[in-house]
N, C-alpha and C positions, 0 to 999 in steps of 0.2 A: 507496501501498498503506498501511496507517494502520500507527502502532510506540502502545504506550504502553511506558514505559517510570521507572521506580521511581527517583532519582536522588541519590545520598548529600547533604544539603543543604551538608554540607563540603565539595564539592566544585562544586555547580549552579555556579555563576558561571562558571565554566573550560569546565564541559560548552554548556551555554549559548552561550559566546560561540564554542566550534568548532562547534558546530551552523551559528548564524546564518553563520559565513564560508563554508556550504556553500552555492552557488548555487542546487542540487537538492535539497533540503533547503526544506518549507516548515513554521513554527509555528501549526499556530491556534492551542493556543490551553493556555497554562500554566496547573496549575493549584496551589497556592499553598500550600494549606488545609487540614490534617490531617483535619477531617470533611469535605470534599468528596472528598482524597487517598483516603480510607477510601471513602466512599461507590463510586467509578468502579472501586475494586480491589475490593468485591464484587462490582459487576454484570457487572465483567470475570471475574470466574470463577464467577458464574452463566448467563451466557453458554460459557463453560466445560463447562459441567455441563452442559448443555442441546444443545452438541454432542455429546457422549460419549454421551448419551441416544439423540440421532437415531441414530449408528452403531451403537450398540445394548453400548456396552461402559459402563454406569451405569446404574443402575436410581433411578428418582428417587418420591418419591411424589405421589399424587394429590394434586387441593388438597383429593378431602373430607377426605382422611387428616389436610392438612395442619391443616382448621377441626375434626378432632375431639379435636387435640391443645389446644386454646383451648379 
């Protein structure tokens, strides 16, 4: 299972030491930059929106509608 977490900067060192001490957790990637962090958050939200759309719980715009807005 993969999990994306947003950890408060002041608590990050403690949290990372805690995670590293657990032998059943592997750290795949640490993202420290604000820009990269925001891009990952936006992408995660987009995937969540697609999942809701596939379940029939959210209506998304078509590509044609998006292009017409530009």
